[in-house]
Backbone bond lengths (Angstrom), bond angles and torsions (degrees), N, CA, C in turn:
res aa  C-N    CA-C-N  psi(-1)  N-CA   C-N-CA  omega(-1)  CA-C   N-CA-C  phi
1 M - - - 1.488 - - 1.495 110.08 -
2 Y 1.323 114.51 148.02 1.463 118.50 178.47 1.495 109.15 -91.27
3 P 1.273 118.17 144.20 1.448 119.87 179.76 1.543 108.75 -68.81
4 S 1.354 113.39 146.18 1.472 118.18 179.55 1.483 111.27 -67.92
5 E 1.334 114.95 147.33 1.457 120.02 -179.14 1.512 108.43 -70.72
6 H 1.321 115.09 159.50 1.427 123.01 -178.23 1.538 109.66 -67.50
7 G 1.346 117.01 128.49 1.471 121.65 176.28 1.501 113.56 99.12
8 D 1.361 120.43 -3.43 1.493 119.47 -179.09 1.521 110.44 -66.14
9 D 1.309 117.49 -30.17 1.470 118.18 -176.95 1.521 112.90 -87.51
10 E 1.348 121.18 0.96 1.463 122.60 179.52 1.519 109.60 -76.82
11 P 1.355 117.69 144.36 1.490 121.07 178.33 1.507 111.88 -64.37
12 L 1.353 117.37 146.21 1.441 122.31 176.74 1.505 111.79 -65.40
13 P 1.290 119.99 145.53 1.438 121.97 179.44 1.545 109.42 -64.79
14 I 1.380 117.09 144.08 1.467 121.92 -178.53 1.510 112.02 -93.60
15 F 1.338 116.12 3.96 1.456 118.14 -176.86 1.520 112.93 -61.36
16 A 1.357 115.53 -38.88 1.444 119.37 -176.93 1.520 109.88 -65.50
17 A 1.322 117.94 -46.51 1.472 121.50 177.61 1.509 112.65 -61.04
18 F 1.350 115.94 -40.65 1.466 121.19 -179.22 1.529 111.06 -65.03
19 S 1.354 114.46 -39.92 1.462 119.42 179.81 1.517 110.84 -65.98
20 D 1.338 117.40 -38.98 1.457 120.44 177.76 1.529 109.22 -63.59
21 L 1.327 118.17 -43.37 1.441 120.88 179.37 1.517 111.41 -62.86
22 L 1.331 115.91 -41.66 1.436 120.75 179.88 1.516 110.53 -63.71
23 A 1.348 115.99 -39.37 1.477 120.41 178.20 1.516 110.12 -62.46
24 C 1.314 116.11 -41.31 1.501 118.57 179.79 1.522 111.23 -64.34
25 V 1.349 114.57 -44.28 1.486 118.13 179.32 1.524 110.64 -62.17
26 L 1.339 115.66 -41.73 1.474 119.39 179.40 1.530 110.83 -64.17
27 G 1.336 115.36 -40.05 1.470 118.74 178.63 1.526 111.61 -62.51
28 I 1.354 115.75 -42.64 1.463 119.14 179.50 1.544 109.84 -63.04
29 F 1.343 115.44 -42.78 1.475 120.37 179.35 1.513 110.99 -60.41
30 V 1.346 115.97 -42.79 1.490 119.10 -179.52 1.520 110.14 -64.10
31 L 1.376 116.35 -43.17 1.463 118.77 177.89 1.496 112.21 -61.60
32 F 1.343 117.33 -42.87 1.447 120.92 178.59 1.525 111.53 -62.46
33 F 1.340 114.75 -42.10 1.481 119.60 179.00 1.536 111.50 -61.75
34 V 1.332 114.50 -45.06 1.469 118.80 177.51 1.523 111.89 -60.03
35 W 1.366 117.02 -41.20 1.462 120.77 179.04 1.505 111.71 -63.88
36 V 1.359 115.25 -41.72 1.489 119.60 -179.60 1.543 108.90 -65.19
37 V 1.295 118.24 -42.85 1.486 119.93 -179.85 1.516 111.05 -64.76
38 S 1.348 116.05 -43.62 1.491 118.30 -178.97 1.523 109.24 -66.27
39 F 1.366 118.43 -36.50 1.432 120.43 178.79 1.515 111.90 -64.47
40 E 1.372 115.31 -41.92 1.468 119.26 179.30 1.547 110.63 -65.16
41 V 1.321 115.41 -39.13 1.474 119.26 178.77 1.528 110.58 -63.57
42 T 1.316 115.74 -43.84 1.470 119.99 177.53 1.507 112.68 -62.52
43 M 1.341 115.98 -43.43 1.476 120.62 178.27 1.515 110.53 -62.20
44 A 1.331 115.34 -43.50 1.445 119.14 -179.90 1.540 111.35 -62.61
45 G 1.310 116.57 -39.75 1.469 121.08 177.69 1.530 110.47 -64.29
46 D 1.337 116.18 -44.70 1.458 119.78 -179.68 1.519 111.03 -63.94
47 L 1.320 117.36 -41.83 1.470 120.68 179.10 1.533 110.64 -64.52
48 A 1.327 116.18 -40.39 1.436 119.44 178.04 1.524 112.20 -64.45
49 H 1.342 115.35 -40.38 1.453 119.96 177.41 1.536 111.19 -64.41
50 E 1.347 114.89 -43.30 1.476 118.48 179.68 1.527 110.88 -64.53
51 R 1.325 115.51 -40.19 1.460 119.77 179.56 1.530 110.87 -63.30
52 A 1.309 115.14 -41.59 1.482 119.81 179.08 1.524 111.06 -64.16
53 E 1.354 116.35 -40.02 1.443 119.20 178.89 1.511 111.93 -65.87
54 R 1.349 115.73 -39.11 1.491 118.53 178.34 1.515 111.12 -65.81
55 L 1.341 116.76 -41.10 1.466 118.42 177.77 1.503 111.35 -63.78
56 A 1.344 117.03 -40.07 1.458 120.24 178.24 1.529 111.22 -63.76
57 A 1.347 116.13 -42.83 1.479 119.60 177.92 1.520 111.40 -63.55
58 T 1.338 117.86 -38.02 1.457 121.33 177.83 1.523 110.00 -66.15
59 D 1.345 116.79 -39.94 1.472 118.84 178.96 1.534 110.40 -64.50
60 R 1.329 116.57 -40.39 1.457 119.07 179.71 1.523 112.60 -64.19
61 L 1.364 114.42 -39.03 1.493 117.94 178.31 1.525 109.14 -66.22
62 K 1.338 117.67 -39.66 1.456 119.28 178.37 1.518 110.95 -62.72
63 A 1.361 114.74 -41.23 1.472 117.87 178.46 1.519 111.16 -62.27
64 L 1.359 115.65 -42.00 1.448 120.34 179.57 1.554 109.92 -63.45
65 E 1.332 115.49 -43.07 1.452 118.41 179.12 1.546 111.04 -62.33
66 G 1.325 114.87 -38.48 1.471 117.84 177.16 1.531 111.95 -63.43
67 A 1.357 116.02 -39.45 1.452 119.13 179.97 1.527 112.96 -69.64
68 L 1.340 114.78 -19.13 1.481 118.99 178.92 1.503 112.37 -98.74
69 S 1.321 117.24 13.86 1.448 120.77 -174.46 1.538 114.00 -60.90
70 G 1.334 115.90 -33.60 1.463 119.02 178.73 1.539 113.70 -61.56
71 P 1.369 116.64 -59.04 1.475 118.58 176.38 1.522 113.95 -59.58
72 L 1.354 115.85 -32.19 1.465 119.29 178.55 1.510 111.48 -65.22
73 R 1.345 116.22 -46.17 1.481 120.65 178.22 1.537 110.84 -62.90
74 A 1.293 116.32 -35.84 1.472 119.53 -179.53 1.518 113.34 -75.74
75 G 1.341 115.86 -8.18 1.453 118.79 -179.23 1.508 114.64 75.88
76 L 1.351 117.61 15.93 1.470 121.08 -179.62 1.477 112.66 -80.61
77 I 1.340 117.55 -26.37 1.452 121.58 -177.96 1.544 108.34 -137.25
78 T 1.324 114.51 164.93 1.463 122.20 167.45 1.504 108.02 -119.95
79 F 1.331 116.26 157.78 1.444 121.22 179.29 1.490 109.15 -143.24
80 A 1.323 116.46 113.89 1.485 121.16 -178.06 1.529 108.28 -146.93
81 H 1.337 114.52 128.04 1.498 121.43 176.23 1.547 110.82 55.72
82 G 1.330 116.33 35.88 1.447 120.18 178.38 1.505 116.63 82.32
83 T 1.339 117.92 0.71 1.456 121.86 -178.27 1.535 109.75 -105.47
84 I 1.331 116.88 129.98 1.430 123.84 177.36 1.525 108.22 -95.52
85 G 1.300 117.41 126.71 1.456 121.48 177.08 1.528 110.04 -113.70
86 I 1.352 116.25 136.35 1.471 121.25 -179.42 1.535 105.98 -127.98
87 R 1.287 116.88 129.45 1.482 120.40 177.61 1.527 109.59 -64.90
88 G 1.308 115.23 139.44 1.447 118.46 -179.96 1.508 114.04 -59.08
89 S 1.327 117.58 -33.32 1.455 120.56 -177.66 1.512 111.92 -69.01
90 V 1.355 118.82 -21.20 1.457 121.34 174.79 1.529 110.67 -72.65
91 L 1.317 115.89 -35.35 1.453 119.43 -175.52 1.539 114.10 -93.78
92 F 1.335 117.92 -39.77 1.435 121.83 -170.32 1.537 112.47 -135.11
93 D 1.287 115.30 153.72 1.476 120.57 167.30 1.518 108.04 -75.27
94 L 1.313 116.86 164.80 1.469 121.80 -176.96 1.526 110.22 -60.78
95 N 1.331 116.10 132.43 1.468 123.71 179.48 1.528 112.95 59.09
96 S 1.320 117.76 29.24 1.465 122.03 179.36 1.527 109.41 -127.34
97 A 1.316 115.44 149.09 1.464 121.08 174.68 1.509 111.74 -114.26
98 E 1.338 116.77 17.72 1.468 121.77 176.70 1.529 110.02 -96.04
99 L 1.298 117.75 127.82 1.461 120.12 -174.33 1.515 111.17 -67.19
100 R 1.329 115.12 137.35 1.448 121.54 169.85 1.508 109.45 -76.41
101 E 1.279 117.51 159.71 1.479 122.53 -178.63 1.518 110.39 -59.57
102 E 1.361 115.91 -41.45 1.450 119.14 178.00 1.525 111.03 -62.12
103 G 1.341 116.61 -39.12 1.447 120.04 178.86 1.502 113.27 -67.38
104 S 1.319 117.98 -39.11 1.454 120.55 177.89 1.545 110.52 -63.65
105 A 1.336 116.85 -42.15 1.470 119.66 -179.56 1.551 109.03 -64.63
106 L 1.320 116.71 -39.63 1.478 119.46 -178.87 1.520 110.47 -64.38
107 L 1.322 117.10 -44.72 1.482 119.99 -179.33 1.539 111.71 -64.43
108 R 1.309 116.62 -35.67 1.465 118.75 176.35 1.537 111.92 -65.17
109 E 1.348 114.81 -34.02 1.471 119.28 177.57 1.508 111.77 -71.57
110 L 1.346 116.07 -36.87 1.458 120.49 -179.56 1.506 113.81 -73.97
111 A 1.323 117.34 -25.63 1.468 121.52 -172.62 1.506 112.27 -63.19
112 V 1.327 118.16 -36.62 1.456 120.69 -174.90 1.519 111.37 -65.48
113 P 1.361 120.40 -55.50 1.474 118.36 178.40 1.530 114.03 -66.39
114 L 1.346 117.34 -29.70 1.467 119.59 178.34 1.530 110.16 -68.00
115 A 1.299 117.13 -42.40 1.488 120.44 178.63 1.525 109.22 -62.58
116 A 1.329 118.19 -41.48 1.465 119.57 -179.30 1.544 111.13 -66.40
117 Y 1.326 116.51 -36.93 1.456 120.07 178.13 1.512 112.15 -67.21
118 L 1.328 117.48 -44.96 1.443 121.66 -177.12 1.542 112.39 -71.50
119 Q 1.297 116.75 -24.68 1.468 120.45 -179.40 1.548 111.15 -64.43
120 S 1.299 117.72 -30.47 1.459 119.84 -176.65 1.527 113.36 -102.24
121 R 1.329 116.74 14.25 1.466 120.57 -175.12 1.528 109.05 -132.95
122 E 1.327 114.44 149.28 1.467 120.70 171.97 1.517 107.86 -86.96
123 E 1.316 115.98 58.04 1.479 122.25 -176.59 1.521 108.79 -135.98
124 V 1.307 115.53 160.90 1.431 123.80 172.05 1.534 108.05 -126.82
125 L 1.319 114.72 163.08 1.473 119.44 -175.72 1.540 107.94 -100.57
126 M 1.336 114.65 120.12 1.475 120.16 174.47 1.522 108.27 -90.79
127 V 1.310 117.47 119.64 1.461 123.55 177.64 1.533 107.28 -102.62
128 S 1.323 115.34 116.11 1.474 121.50 -174.64 1.525 110.68 -115.11
129 G 1.307 114.34 134.34 1.470 121.10 175.48 1.510 113.02 -105.26
130 F 1.354 116.36 139.58 1.466 122.65 -177.65 1.524 107.59 -134.06
131 T 1.320 114.60 149.02 1.508 119.79 175.55 1.526 108.18 -128.18
132 D 1.335 114.88 179.21 1.463 119.60 171.76 1.540 108.71 -86.31
133 D 1.338 116.03 -169.01 1.470 120.13 -174.63 1.517 113.19 -95.34
134 L 1.356 118.29 0.68 1.445 119.41 -179.11 1.502 110.21 -79.49
135 Q 1.308 116.42 131.64 1.456 120.50 -179.42 1.530 110.44 -74.45
136 I 1.340 113.71 137.96 1.471 116.72 179.93 1.525 109.25 -93.91
137 K 1.324 115.38 159.19 1.460 120.94 -179.51 1.532 109.11 -81.30
138 R 1.278 115.62 141.36 1.467 119.54 -177.89 1.509 110.80 -64.44
139 A 1.318 117.55 -20.64 1.447 120.56 178.64 1.537 111.50 -62.93
140 R 1.350 116.43 -19.59 1.477 120.75 177.84 1.517 111.76 -71.78
141 G 1.320 118.93 -13.25 1.460 121.03 178.69 1.518 112.97 104.21
142 Y 1.314 118.96 -1.10 1.478 121.49 -178.91 1.532 108.30 -126.06
143 R 1.306 115.84 140.09 1.448 119.82 -177.66 1.525 112.47 -70.65
144 D 1.353 115.62 -35.25 1.453 118.93 -177.27 1.524 108.77 -161.88
145 N 1.325 115.42 179.24 1.478 121.34 -178.13 1.520 111.35 -62.30
146 W 1.330 115.27 -33.39 1.447 118.71 -178.86 1.532 110.09 -60.43
147 E 1.307 115.64 -49.01 1.454 119.51 -179.15 1.545 111.93 -63.72
148 L 1.343 116.22 -38.16 1.433 120.24 176.65 1.522 112.21 -63.50
149 S 1.312 116.51 -42.07 1.472 119.99 -179.69 1.519 111.78 -64.79
150 V 1.317 115.54 -40.76 1.479 119.85 178.91 1.536 109.84 -64.09
151 Q 1.330 117.36 -44.01 1.447 118.75 -178.48 1.510 112.69 -66.19
152 R 1.330 116.76 -35.30 1.451 119.77 176.80 1.529 110.89 -65.53
153 A 1.307 116.86 -40.53 1.492 119.99 177.97 1.486 110.33 -63.84
154 V 1.371 117.28 -42.58 1.453 120.25 179.72 1.553 110.52 -63.90
155 T 1.331 116.14 -40.03 1.448 119.82 178.71 1.545 111.66 -60.22
156 V 1.323 117.06 -42.62 1.457 121.30 178.10 1.541 110.43 -65.28
157 V 1.330 116.31 -42.14 1.454 119.27 179.44 1.530 110.81 -60.57
158 R 1.311 116.97 -44.29 1.477 120.38 179.71 1.514 111.54 -63.68
159 A 1.315 116.52 -37.53 1.474 120.53 179.75 1.537 109.97 -67.83
160 L 1.316 118.07 -38.75 1.464 120.17 178.37 1.519 110.79 -69.70
161 I 1.318 117.89 -33.98 1.462 119.23 177.46 1.538 109.84 -67.53
162 E 1.308 116.35 -41.54 1.499 119.31 175.94 1.514 111.66 -62.66
163 A 1.352 116.60 -26.14 1.455 120.35 -178.73 1.521 112.29 -86.79
164 G 1.370 117.59 -2.15 1.456 119.52 172.17 1.487 117.11 119.12
165 I 1.358 119.85 -0.80 1.454 119.33 177.70 1.535 107.88 -83.16
166 P 1.329 118.17 134.81 1.471 120.91 -179.73 1.537 112.71 -58.66
167 P 1.304 118.74 139.93 1.473 119.71 -178.37 1.519 113.32 -60.43
168 D 1.346 119.52 -30.50 1.424 120.32 -178.58 1.517 113.51 -78.69
169 A 1.339 116.23 1.07 1.466 120.28 178.98 1.536 112.27 -103.47
170 L 1.340 115.62 11.66 1.478 119.89 -175.43 1.515 109.39 -139.23
171 F 1.337 115.42 151.20 1.472 119.89 164.38 1.521 108.99 -155.65
172 A 1.321 114.86 155.75 1.464 121.71 -173.94 1.517 111.98 -107.32
173 A 1.317 115.24 146.55 1.463 121.62 177.32 1.532 108.35 -144.63
174 G 1.370 116.09 141.39 1.451 121.01 178.79 1.514 111.61 -120.48
175 F 1.304 115.99 135.38 1.476 120.51 -176.52 1.536 111.99 -117.49
176 G 1.304 118.33 -2.07 1.460 120.34 -178.57 1.498 112.45 56.17
177 E 1.346 117.51 -135.82 1.443 121.61 -179.09 1.529 111.98 -85.73
178 N 1.358 116.48 -1.04 1.452 120.93 -179.96 1.566 111.62 -72.46
179 H 1.298 116.80 153.09 1.463 123.22 178.75 1.534 112.23 58.46
180 P 1.293 119.72 53.63 1.478 121.32 178.63 1.532 109.80 -66.45
181 A 1.309 116.88 149.89 1.449 122.26 176.56 1.522 109.45 -76.14
182 L 1.356 117.97 -30.88 1.458 123.83 179.34 1.527 108.18 -140.02
183 P 1.330 117.92 158.99 1.442 119.30 176.46 1.530 111.84 -60.32
184 N 1.310 115.22 138.92 1.487 119.68 -179.24 1.549 109.60 -82.07
185 D 1.346 115.87 61.98 1.453 119.23 -178.22 1.517 114.30 -115.43
186 S 1.355 116.22 8.54 1.438 119.97 176.15 1.519 107.76 -155.47
187 E 1.320 116.43 162.11 1.479 119.52 179.93 1.528 110.39 -68.05
188 L 1.335 116.88 -31.97 1.464 119.19 -179.83 1.535 108.82 -67.15
189 N 1.349 117.81 -44.13 1.444 119.86 179.22 1.488 111.79 -66.09
190 R 1.335 117.84 -39.63 1.454 121.09 177.59 1.527 111.45 -60.94
191 A 1.316 116.20 -38.77 1.484 119.65 178.51 1.540 110.03 -64.55
192 K 1.330 117.14 -36.00 1.477 119.30 178.62 1.557 111.80 -74.79
193 N 1.318 115.50 -26.78 1.462 118.38 175.90 1.505 113.49 -73.69
194 R 1.326 117.17 -25.27 1.477 120.25 174.49 1.524 107.19 -78.19
195 R 1.322 114.89 100.34 1.458 117.79 -172.05 1.544 109.94 -153.00
196 V 1.311 114.84 172.01 1.463 125.49 172.84 1.517 106.66 -129.23
197 E 1.319 115.91 130.70 1.445 121.67 176.57 1.505 110.42 -117.13
198 M 1.359 114.61 146.52 1.470 120.35 177.06 1.521 107.52 -128.69
199 A 1.313 117.68 124.51 1.450 121.68 -177.60 1.536 109.76 -139.89
200 P 1.325 117.47 136.45 1.459 119.80 174.06 1.506 111.34 -74.49
201 V 1.313 116.24 135.58 1.466 123.25 177.66 1.516 108.48 -132.50
202 P 1.337 118.28 158.69 1.469 118.96 -179.19 1.504 111.97 -58.37
203 R 1.334 114.57 141.31 1.480 121.08 179.19 1.536 109.24 -63.83
204 P 1.322 118.23 131.98 1.477 119.01 179.35 1.502 112.37 -65.00
205 R 1.286 116.26 142.11 1.450 121.75 178.86 1.547 109.22 -96.23
206 P 1.312 119.03 134.71 1.458 119.88 177.01 1.515 112.40 -65.28
207 V 1.278 116.41 136.57 1.428 121.00 178.04 1.517 110.42 -95.11
208 K 1.325 117.28 123.07 1.452 121.02 179.39 1.511 109.78 -79.16
209 V 1.288 113.98 116.76 1.470 119.14 177.86 1.522 108.84 -97.18
210 G 1.308 115.35 124.07 1.461 120.00 -178.13 1.529 111.51 -68.76
211 E 1.305 114.44 152.09 1.465 120.21 178.13 1.522 109.95 -66.54
212 E 1.304 114.46 142.37 1.441 117.89 179.38 1.521 109.30 -72.17
213 T 1.299 114.14 137.87 1.466 119.78 177.56 1.495 108.49 -114.37
214 T 1.263 115.30 127.50 1.484 119.34 -178.59 1.539 108.65 -99.40
215 T 1.274 113.82 131.64 1.464 120.04 177.75 1.507 109.39 -85.84
216 P 1.322 117.09 124.25 1.447 118.86 -178.89 1.511 111.45 -56.69
217 A 1.369 114.77 138.81 1.443 119.11 -179.39 1.534 110.02 -68.69
218 P 1.306 115.43 139.87 1.476 116.98 179.94 1.499 111.95 -64.44
219 K 1.309 116.95 147.24 1.439 119.70 178.48 1.516 110.91 -71.46
220 P 1.316 115.20 138.95 1.467 117.55 -179.97 1.533 111.52 -61.54
221 A 1.315 113.73 139.39 1.472 117.86 179.54 1.510 110.19 -68.94
222 T 1.302 115.56 138.52 1.489 121.08 179.50 1.506 109.23 -110.82
223 A 1.289 115.83 145.66 1.464 120.48 177.79 1.520 110.95 -66.13
224 P 1.298 118.39 138.38 1.489 119.57 179.61 1.517 110.69 -63.49
225 E 1.295 113.00 139.32 1.462 118.91 179.53 1.526 110.76 -67.71
226 A 1.310 114.18 144.79 1.476 118.25 -179.80 1.520 108.18 -71.36
227 S 1.317 114.45 135.26 1.458 119.88 -177.28 1.547 108.65 -85.63
C-alpha cells in the first residue's frame, strides 16, 4: 500500500456550504422584497382608484345638488348627504296618500335630474315614507301609519316612473312612525316627521339559487332468500 498523501485526513472547508446557505437566504430576501414592493404598488393603485371613485361620486352629488337648486331655494326639499327630503304637506293632505297638484309638479321637476344621476350609477333610488306617531282612524282607509307610509312611498314611485325614471331604478319602503327626524313632542315636529325621503342605494345583485337535487330514495331492504 502507498502511504496517504499529506492532508487527506484534514476536514473539508465549510466555505462552500456557507456560501450556498448565504445564497439561499439572499434569494429568499430578494423574493420577499419583490413581494413587498408589488404589494405596495397594488395597494397604491387600489387607493388611487378608490380616491378617484370617491371624487367622481362627490362631483355627481354636487351636480345633482346644482340641478335641484330651484326646489332647494323654494324650501320645497332638503338635500343632505345625497338624500332628498320632502315635507309630507307638500306631497299629500293629512292622512292621505293621494298626491296634491303641487306635489305632482315637484316630482316631475325632480325626475329629470334624478334620472340623469341614476343613469351613470350602479344605484337605485329608495323612496321611503314616514309618518308621525299619531294613530290614524281606520275610516281613512289605512289600518295604521305603517300602511299609510308604504302607500305614500308607492304613490311617489309611480309618479316618478310616469315622469320618466325607469321602473327598475326605483323601489318603495314604508317606515310608519319609526325613525322620526325629530321627537314627536310638538305639532311642528310631527309635521316635519311626516315626510318622504329619496336616497340612492347600491343596485341589488341577483342571487343565483342552485337547482334542487333530489337524492334517490334507498331501496327497501329485502329478507335474504332461504338457502
